[in-house]
Each structure stands twice: as structure tokens, then as C-alpha cells.
C-alpha positions, -999 to +999 in steps of 0.1 A: -408-120+769-411-152+750-417-136+716-381-113+724-360-143+726-379-163+700-373-131+676-335-124+689-330-168+681-344-160+646-324-128+637-288-148+657-295-180+629-299-158+602-272-135+606-249-166+615-260-187+586-254-158+562-221-149+576-210-185+579-221-192+543-203-162+534-171-164+546-169-203+544-178-202+505-153-178+495-122-199+516-138-230+495-138-211+465-099-197+474-089-230+482-105-242+445-089-213+430-054-222+447-058-259+428-065-242+396-031-229+397-013-256+407-005-241+442-012-252+476-022-230+511+015-230+521+030-223+490+035-186+499+045-186+532+082-194+516+079-161+500+113-139+504+107-102+503+125-072+482+134-078+447+105-082+425+127-080+394+145-111+405+144-138+374+124-171+382+142-200+367+117-210+346+100-184+335+103-150+319+091-115+325+068-099+300+085-071+284+054-057+269+047-033+300+062+000+317+050-002+354+054+028+378+055+024+418+038+052+435+045+057+471+029+082+495+049+095+522+045+114+552+071+112+579+087+077+568+121+084+576+120+050+594+116+032+565+109+047+531+148+040+521+146+003+525+113+007+503+124+023+473+155+001+476+132-028+477+115-018+440+147-004+425+154-024+390+190-038+385+186-020+351+179+011+360+148+007+347+121+016+374+099+043+377+092+046+416+067+082+420+075+091+456+051+116+471+064+137+504+030+145+517+047+178+537+067+156+558+088+170+583+121+149+582+144+137+555+115+116+537+122+128+508+158+132+506+164+098+519+139+088+489+160+102+466+191+090+478+178+055+479+165+057+443+196+055+422+180+081+397+150+060+393+123+083+418+104+108+408+100+129+438+069+148+440+067+175+472+034+187+487+032+212+507+010+228+532-019+242+528-022+218+505-001+190+516-019+166+546-056+162+526-054+120+530-037+091+513-064+092+482-052+134+476-014+120+480-021+094+454-038+116+428-008+148+430+018+120+423-008+104+395-008+135+379+029+134+374+029+097+362+009+107+337+029+137+323+056+109+323+040+090+305+029+112+279+065+126+274+075+088+271+045+082+244+034+050+263+002+029+256-020+033+289-033-002+281+005-016+287+013+008+316+006-004+352+006+013+382+017+003+414+006+018+448+026+005+478+031+013+514+056+036+524+068+002+545+058-022+518+080-049+500+069-073+470+082-108+475+109-114+452+099-119+413+064-108+420+065-092+387+068-122+365+041-131+387+020-103+385+020-090+348+005-120+332-024-111+349-034-081+329-029-104+298-065-106+298-074-070+287-101-073+307-087-070+342-078-035+356-067-045+392-048-071+408-041-071+446-016-090+464-018-109+493-007-094+525+019-108+551+030-091+584+068-088+579+072-078+621+047-109+632+075-123+650+081-092+678+045-093+697+014-117+699-006-085+686+013-086+654+010-125+649-026-123+653-027-094+628-008-120+606-032-147+613-058-119+603-041-110+567-025-143+559-047-170+564-081-156+565-079-123+541-061-140+515-081-171+512-112-148+508-098-124+483-084-159+463-124-168+465-129-136+448-106-143+418-136-165+410-163-139+408-139-112+393-143-089+424-112-091+443-108-060+465-083-039+464-061-025+488-034-001+501-003-019+496+009-042+464-020-026+448-014-029+409-042-012+384-040-006+348-035+031+333-066+028+309-087+013+339-075+044+364-082+070+335-116+055+328-124+057+369-107+097+364-079+120+360-080+117+403-091+081+404-085+079+440-111+092+461-113+115+496-125+081+512-112+069+542-108+034+521-097+049+489-086+013+478-122-002+489-136+031+469-116+026+438-126-009+430-163-003+430-152+024+404-134-002+384-161-034+385-191-009+379-173+007+347-167-034+338-129-039+350-122-074+364-102-070+395-078-102+403-051-116+422-023-142+420-010-169+447+022-167+430+034-133+447+027-111+478+036-081+494+044-075+533+041-046+552+047-039+592+018-044+617+011-023+643+026-031+676+004-016+703-034-025+709-041+019+708-029+016+675-047-012+660-078+001+676-075+034+659-064+019+625-092-007+623-120+021+636-105+042+603-110+009+582-145+002+592-157+040+594-142+042+557-158+002+547-188+016+561-194+047+540-185+028+511-223+017+512-231+048+491-219+030+467-241+005+464-267+020+441-239+022+417-232-016+419-269-028+417-272-003+384-240-014+370-252-034+338-210-044+330-210-066+363-217-099+363-243-110+386-215-127+407-198-098+407-227-079+423-242-099+447-204-108+462-196-069+461-229-057+476-223-084+505-193-071+510-199-036+511-228-047+539-206-070+558-201-043+589-238-033+588-251-071+582-227-089+596-206-072+625-229-047+638-262-071+645-242-102+656-222-076+685-260-078+699-274-111+690-243-133+700-246-115+738-283-117+740-280-156+730-255-157+760-276-140+785-309-163+771-286-199+778-273-181+807-306-181+821-316-214+806-287-229+826-297-215+858-332-230+861-318-263+855-309-284+885-272-299+869-269-317+902-292-343+889-271-350+858-247-374+853-210-369+846-222-379+810-246-349+805-222-325+819-199-336+796-222-334+764-235-301+776-200-292+778-189-300+745-217-286+727-212-255+743-176-254+734-188-261+696-213-237+699-188-205+703-157-219+691-166-241+660-148-215+637-121-211+657-113-250+647-120-246+609-097-214+610-073-229+628-070-263+604-069-233+573-041-216+595-018-249+599-017-255+564-014-221+552+011-210+574+043-236+581+058-213+611+026-218+629+022-256+642-003-272+656-007-254+690-003-223+673-028-227+646-050-236+674-042-205+696-044-182+668-082-197+659-092-194+694-079-159+699-096-151+665-129-160+686-119-139+711-108-107+696-140-103+678-144-080+707-120-055+689-142-057+655-173-049+678-154-018+695-142-007+663-176-009+643-195+009+670-167+037+673-168+039+636-209+043+635-202+067+663-175+086+642-201+085+615-231+099+633-206+128+649-193+137+611-156+127+622-133+124+596-096+133+608-071+106+618-034+106+627-012+084+607+002+053+621+040+058+632+064+033+615+095+014+631+130+014+619+141-020+605+170-035+584+172-027+544+156-052+523+168-087+524+184-106+497+178-143+492+179-162+456+148-167+435+149-207+437+150-203+475+119-182+472+102-206+451+108-235+465+080-250+443+086-234+408+088-271+398+054-278+406+059-294+442+033-283+464+040-275+498+013-280+525 
């Protein structure tokens, strides 16, 4: 039995140390990247969303690029008009490819009405429709390629932006994103994600905390290794990079965005981000819906491990990018699954140790020290992530940041449930999913770009 607990402690220490090192190294590099870009943790919290082509005082938008937006839709009548309206070019030059993937409502008609002549509608019908987001995007991509050929555009100067049906880009986003592609080796750019309806309830606020105060910073950290993971919303890609992946660059994976990241990286393309723009979206409002969504994400992420040979064999990736991407792909396998078991074994061992001690013989000081040590062992991540969140999101306040930090430790059980459900589905060979429903909301907000970029002159906000 002693050997069992010794092995458990050794494995727990290794997993905890490796996961903490990986997370905080990325966060540290993310903070460093913000400093290099002369921004701060709190800069993006002041963004307003809805007019990506809005001019930014003192900055000129690059004119050498043509941008196509692609929006895959299935029964999105609640949000599609607002999304399309938020992508319109004031000069009528936007190219918005809306893929209606067999909707039973007026999604396509509403998109066309809101598009003011800037929408290219691709209608998919059953039995060809509803085969996943990747298939829908590939159908839209075929129509996009036809338009590019008609216009005789240079694929190196064509940028394809994938948006969710509820997505909104920050004002002036195009002015900030396009310069990233001036590096000819950059194939993709992913923006940080904000949860738009975060004030509705605690579950939505927590989702925003995860996206905005944790995922965003680790993504900025990956800018240093040129291995930023692309997402399904606010995903920009150079057309020539997509064509190198293939005529159908998005796979049938449940996380087609991560699969595309690997495909680009192994071909030598850099993926990056910028702290000067962001994208927002709706969060899911019920625990049941969140459980289903995160299980799907875990399942797709876990299955991406089959791409590890491609990553390790690639001669076009830097060593740093290969190591970082390998660790990222393996997160569910080497961090989440083992820790969900080891953590509880360690708690059981501590309970046994505590049960063998006569605390009536302890003084008040000893009890206090033990309580503090116990708290720090269990909640030190909460304190560190809360400190970041406090500076990152000016709406939280100190108490709100501490609450979110402690909730993150507790809601690890959501991750444990999702990763084991995902593993069960993988073993059973289950891959089908029901799309998450959207909630109707007001149209895009309007606000001046000077309000949207309060530190456009270099004034940092913490």
C-alpha cells in the first residue's frame, strides 16, 4: 500500500508540475507579448463590437487585401441578420458567403435581406446538408474560389474570415488584423473571444472568464511560438495557405478549426493573433447545453492526437512550435484525464493522514497553519488566475475576480465530466451532435471608434 501511495504522489506531482508549467509559461509569454505590442491586460476589455471596417484615428487600413467572410448557418434566424449587418462594408465592398446548411427557417432569406447586396448565399439541401461545420465551410469555400477566379485575385492577398452565426468583430478589427498578414509566412490569425451575454447569469460569466482571462492570454503566449490555435469564430486565414491544405481545407473533425491549425503548421505556415482586435459571441445559457458543447470540444481535441505523427515528422515547423503544439494536442490525455483521478486519490490520502492525527492536541497556531497550507494547495491557481482576471476585465472588480478564480477550481469537475464523456463517446464510436440553439438579441451596437479604442494614442489601461 505504501508503494501505491508513493506512486500516486509521484504521478500527481509530475502532472501538476507539468500542467502548471505549461499553463503559466504560456500566460507569462502572453503578458510579455502584450508588452511588446505596447498594450495591457485590460486593453481589450474596452472594445465595442459590430463595425469591423470602422476607421481608427491615426491608422490607415491596408488596401492590398480582399477579405471574404464565411458564415455557416443552420436554423439561425435569431441571429443571422445581426451578424451579417455587423460585417457590411460601408462602401458596399464586403464579400459575405453565407452557407445555409439545410435550414428549416428563414435563415437564408434573412441573411440576403440584411446583406444589402454584399451576401453570396450558398444553399445546401438534404441529403447533402447537415454533415458538419467542416462540410458546410468547404461548400462555401468552393463558391468563394469561383468568385476569386472570376475576379482574378491573388490568393496571397485574399483573406478568408470564418465567423459563427452569432459572431461580431470589434470595431476597426480589419485595420488591426490585416497588417499581421504582411508577414508572408503567416497563414492564419485567431482573435480573442468575448462572451456577449455574460451578464445574464453566473454560468455565462464563467464562460467569459475562461475565454477572456485564460484562453486569450495563453493564445497570446502562443504568438511567441507561431502556433496559435485557430477557433471557429474570428478565424482569419490566407487563401494560399488554405489552398495548400487542399480544395476542402476543413475536415470532418468535431474541432475542424484545430485540425486546420495542425494542417497549416505542418506545412510551414505560422498562426498568430493580435491584442488589438477581438470577436464576441453568445455563450450557452444552461448547464446541460454547456456540458454537451464542452464534451464535443474535448472529443474533437482528443481525436486530434492522431495528427501527432504529422507534427513530429514535419520539417517545416520550428522546434518550439512542434513542442508547444504537441503539448496542446495532448492536454486532455496527459493533464485532464490523469488529474481527474490523481487529484481525488491525493485527497483520500490526505484524509487518511488527517484521520490518524489527534487535532485536539494541536494549538490554535498549528490548526491555522494547517488550514492555510490546505487552502493554498487546493486554491493557489485561483489566486493567480484571479489576479490576472482583475487586471484583464475591468468589469469584474476584486471580489468578482476572486469569485471567478475560486469557481474555476471548483468547476474543474465540469472538465472532468466532459473529458470522460468524450472518452466514452470515442470508445463507442459516437460522433453525431445536435446544434446549440441561439437566442434572439438586438442588432449590432453603434459607437464611435474613438470610444472603442480608448488607448489608441498609446495610453495603457490596467
